[in-house]
C-alpha positions in Angstrom: 123.9 125.5 179.7 124.5 123.5 182.8 122.5 120.3 183.1 122.4 120.0 186.9 119.2 121.3 188.4 119.3 120.2 192.1 121.0 122.6 194.5 122.7 119.7 196.2 124.7 119.1 193.1 125.7 122.7 192.3 127.4 124.0 195.4 126.2 126.4 198.1 122.9 128.2 197.7 122.8 132.0 197.0 121.9 133.9 200.2 118.2 134.0 200.6 117.5 131.4 198.0 117.4 127.6 197.9 119.4 127.7 194.6 122.8 128.7 193.6 123.5 131.8 191.6 124.2 129.7 188.5 120.9 127.9 189.0 119.0 131.2 189.4 120.5 132.5 186.1 119.6 129.2 184.5 116.1 129.5 185.8 115.7 132.9 184.3 117.3 131.8 181.0 114.8 128.9 180.6 111.9 131.3 181.2 113.2 133.8 178.7 113.9 131.1 176.1 110.3 129.7 176.5 108.9 133.2 176.1 111.0 134.1 173.0 110.2 130.8 171.4 106.4 131.3 171.9 106.7 134.8 170.4 108.6 133.6 167.4 106.2 130.7 166.9 103.2 133.1 167.0 105.0 135.3 164.4 105.5 132.4 162.1 101.8 131.4 162.6 100.7 134.8 161.6 102.9 134.7 158.5 101.2 131.4 157.5 104.3 129.3 158.1 103.1 127.5 161.3 99.6 126.0 161.5 98.8 126.5 165.2 100.3 127.8 168.4 99.2 127.2 172.0 101.6 129.1 174.2 102.5 129.1 177.9 103.1 132.9 178.1 102.6 133.9 181.7 103.1 130.4 183.0 106.8 130.1 182.6 107.6 130.5 186.3 105.3 127.6 187.2 106.8 125.4 184.6 110.5 126.2 185.0 110.2 126.2 188.8 108.6 122.8 188.9 110.9 121.2 186.3 114.0 122.4 187.9 112.9 120.6 191.1 112.9 117.3 189.3 115.7 115.0 188.0 115.9 115.0 184.2 116.8 111.5 182.9 115.5 109.9 186.0 112.0 111.3 186.6 109.2 111.0 184.0 107.1 113.8 182.5 103.5 113.4 181.6 103.1 117.1 180.5 100.2 119.0 179.0 100.2 121.1 175.9 101.4 124.4 177.3 104.5 122.8 178.9 107.1 124.0 176.5 109.3 125.4 179.4 109.1 122.1 181.2 110.4 120.3 178.2 113.2 122.8 177.8 114.5 122.1 181.3 114.4 118.4 180.4 116.6 118.9 177.4 114.6 120.0 174.5 116.5 122.5 172.3 115.3 125.6 170.6 115.8 123.9 167.2 113.7 120.9 168.3 110.9 123.2 169.6 110.9 124.9 166.2 110.7 121.6 164.3 107.7 120.8 166.4 106.0 124.1 165.8 106.5 123.8 162.0 105.5 120.1 161.8 108.8 119.1 160.3 109.8 115.5 159.5 112.6 115.4 162.1 110.6 116.8 165.0 111.6 114.4 167.8 108.2 114.6 169.4 106.1 113.1 166.7 108.0 113.5 163.4 105.3 115.8 162.2 102.5 113.3 162.9 100.8 115.2 165.7 99.7 118.8 166.3 102.3 121.2 167.7 102.7 121.1 171.5 102.0 117.3 171.7 105.2 116.5 173.6 107.0 113.2 173.7 110.5 111.9 173.9 111.5 108.4 175.0 115.1 109.2 175.8 114.1 112.1 178.1 111.3 110.1 179.6 108.6 112.5 178.3 105.4 110.5 177.8 103.6 111.3 174.5 100.2 112.7 174.8 96.9 112.9 172.9 94.6 115.9 172.2 92.2 114.6 174.8 93.0 116.5 178.0 93.7 114.7 181.4 94.5 111.3 179.9 98.1 111.8 180.8 97.3 111.8 184.5 96.2 108.1 184.2 99.3 107.3 182.3 101.4 108.9 185.0 99.8 106.7 187.7 100.5 103.6 185.6 104.1 104.6 185.0 104.5 105.2 188.7 103.1 101.8 189.6 105.5 100.2 187.2 108.4 102.0 188.8 107.2 101.0 192.2 107.1 97.3 191.2 110.6 97.6 189.7 112.0 99.2 192.8 113.0 102.4 191.0 113.4 105.6 193.0 111.7 108.3 190.8 108.7 110.5 190.6 106.3 111.0 187.7 105.4 114.6 187.1 101.9 115.0 185.6 100.6 118.4 184.7 97.4 119.9 183.5 95.3 123.0 183.4 92.5 123.5 186.0 89.9 122.8 183.3 91.2 119.2 183.1 90.4 118.6 186.7 86.7 118.5 185.8 87.2 115.3 183.9 86.8 111.9 185.3 90.4 111.0 184.4 91.7 113.4 187.0 89.7 111.9 189.8 90.4 108.3 188.8 94.1 109.0 188.6 94.2 110.7 192.1 92.2 107.9 193.6 94.4 105.1 192.2 97.6 106.9 193.0 96.4 107.5 196.6 95.3 103.9 197.2 98.7 102.6 196.0 100.7 105.5 197.4 102.4 106.1 194.1 105.2 108.6 193.5 103.2 111.1 191.3 103.3 114.8 191.5 99.9 116.1 190.1 100.7 119.6 189.1 97.8 121.9 188.1 98.7 125.1 186.3 95.6 127.1 187.2 95.6 130.1 184.8 92.1 131.2 185.6 90.4 130.0 182.4 89.4 126.7 180.8 89.6 128.2 177.3 86.8 130.9 177.8 85.3 129.7 181.1 86.4 131.3 184.4 87.4 129.0 187.3 84.3 129.7 189.3 82.2 128.2 186.5 84.4 125.1 186.5 84.3 124.1 190.1 82.5 125.0 193.4 85.6 125.0 195.6 88.0 127.9 195.6 91.1 125.8 195.0 91.8 122.7 192.9 94.1 121.7 195.8 91.0 121.4 198.0 90.0 118.2 196.1 93.1 116.4 197.3 91.6 116.0 200.8 88.9 113.7 199.4 91.6 111.2 198.3 93.9 111.6 201.3 96.6 113.3 199.2 98.8 116.1 200.6 98.0 119.3 198.7 99.4 122.7 198.3 98.6 126.0 196.7 101.6 128.0 195.4 102.1 131.4 193.6 102.6 130.2 190.1 104.1 133.6 189.1 107.0 133.0 191.5 109.5 130.4 190.0 111.5 130.1 193.3 108.3 129.4 195.4 107.2 126.8 192.9 110.6 125.2 193.0 110.6 124.9 196.8 107.1 123.5 196.8 107.6 120.9 194.1 111.1 119.9 195.4 109.7 119.2 198.9 106.9 117.1 197.5 109.1 115.2 195.1 111.6 114.4 197.8 108.9 113.0 200.0 107.3 111.0 197.2 110.7 109.4 196.4 110.9 108.2 200.0 107.5 106.4 199.7 105.4 109.4 200.8 102.8 108.8 198.0 101.3 111.3 195.6 101.0 115.1 196.0 98.6 117.6 194.4 100.1 121.0 193.8 98.1 123.9 192.4 100.1 126.8 190.9 98.0 129.9 190.6 99.1 131.7 187.5 97.6 133.6 184.6 97.5 133.1 180.8 98.7 136.4 179.4 97.9 135.4 175.8 94.7 134.0 174.2 94.0 130.3 174.6 95.6 129.6 171.3 96.4 131.3 168.0 92.8 130.6 167.0 91.2 132.2 170.0 89.8 135.8 170.5 90.1 136.4 174.3 88.5 139.9 174.0 85.2 138.1 173.9 85.4 136.7 177.4 87.9 138.5 179.6 88.1 142.2 180.5 91.1 144.2 179.3 91.5 145.7 182.8 92.0 142.2 184.3 94.6 141.3 181.7 96.5 144.6 182.3 96.5 144.1 186.0 97.9 140.5 185.7 100.5 141.8 183.2 102.1 143.8 186.0 102.9 140.4 187.5 104.6 139.0 184.4 106.9 136.3 185.9 109.8 137.2 183.7 109.7 140.9 184.8 109.3 139.8 188.4 112.2 137.4 188.5 114.5 139.8 186.6 113.8 142.5 189.1 114.3 140.2 192.0 117.6 138.9 190.7 118.9 142.5 190.3 117.5 143.7 193.7 119.1 140.8 195.5 122.5 141.1 193.9 122.3 137.9 192.0 123.0 139.6 188.6 123.4 143.1 187.2 121.3 144.5 184.4 124.1 144.2 181.9 124.6 140.5 182.6 120.9 139.8 182.2 120.7 141.9 179.1 123.5 139.8 177.6 121.7 136.6 178.5 118.6 137.9 176.8 120.5 138.9 173.7 122.0 135.4 173.5 118.6 133.8 173.8 117.2 136.1 171.1 119.9 135.0 168.7 119.4 131.3 169.6 115.7 131.5 168.8 116.3 133.5 165.6 118.8 130.9 164.4 116.6 128.0 165.4 113.7 129.4 163.5 115.7 130.0 160.3 117.3 126.6 160.6 114.0 124.8 161.1 112.3 126.5 158.2 115.0 124.9 155.9 114.3 121.3 157.2 112.2 118.8 155.2 108.5 118.4 155.7 107.1 114.8 156.2 106.9 112.9 152.9 103.3 112.4 151.8 104.0 108.7 150.9 104.9 108.1 154.6 101.6 109.4 155.9 100.2 106.0 156.8 103.4 104.7 158.4 102.9 103.6 162.1 99.1 103.9 161.6 98.5 100.4 160.4 100.7 97.3 161.0 103.6 97.4 158.6 103.7 94.5 156.1 106.5 92.0 155.7 
């Protein structure tokens, strides 16, 4: 899989798109990979082999579109728990994702010491997170300030769900980043529900992006089911932030097609008719159809890509199941100061 994600580095764009044909296929592949990994992880959880799954099904377009607008290895990620697809764009492999889901010793995110979907990788500049939502937004502002003081040209991508924007951390992070004109992209994946509470019960304004005005931060609302639209929106904001344009607040309107987590029963709080209507806008189906309609790829080529991803995920799961669990005698390592 190609590592370049910016259209400037990959040749001319495909007609009608800001991305090349290779990048568009890469975009679709990342989305399919994230979906198939989530599906396999949920199967393993139902089989009693994985403890917990919190998936990003329905939000793949928002995540992949945003991540492909960034610069892996240069920019920092301060992700939230659903951001599997963001991490895949930044270099996480299917095997590593499975190690994380199964809590294995060699999981590069936490070596089995945190819950699944608590991402972190020093080499890839992915900032480790806690189970407390929105704290990563403050960390992002601090990292961006450090980069500014060192004269580094980068952005920090900090994502969260819309429920997190009701916490004080969100407002403090935006205020601090705005005052110091820090290169932070605050990216809100608004999937319509904070666990079981609808957006209108979470805030009195129609859009999270409306809140940026109070802090003097440029804001945008984008269709989070459209990966290309998200790419364009985040790319423009990131380029401006790199040039000293300060922070941006971007709200991607998407929808969570699965329950909040493997422990959630969403039939208790959202109508089936609503879910069925949103399922018609499944971002994988939409992008696949668009690529075919616009002559980017034929059905057979996309089917082959999907088959390759299926095999990659199957192999990754089988391999990860054979890997060692954390040793019980190491449970207190890195919790207290080591002796010696």
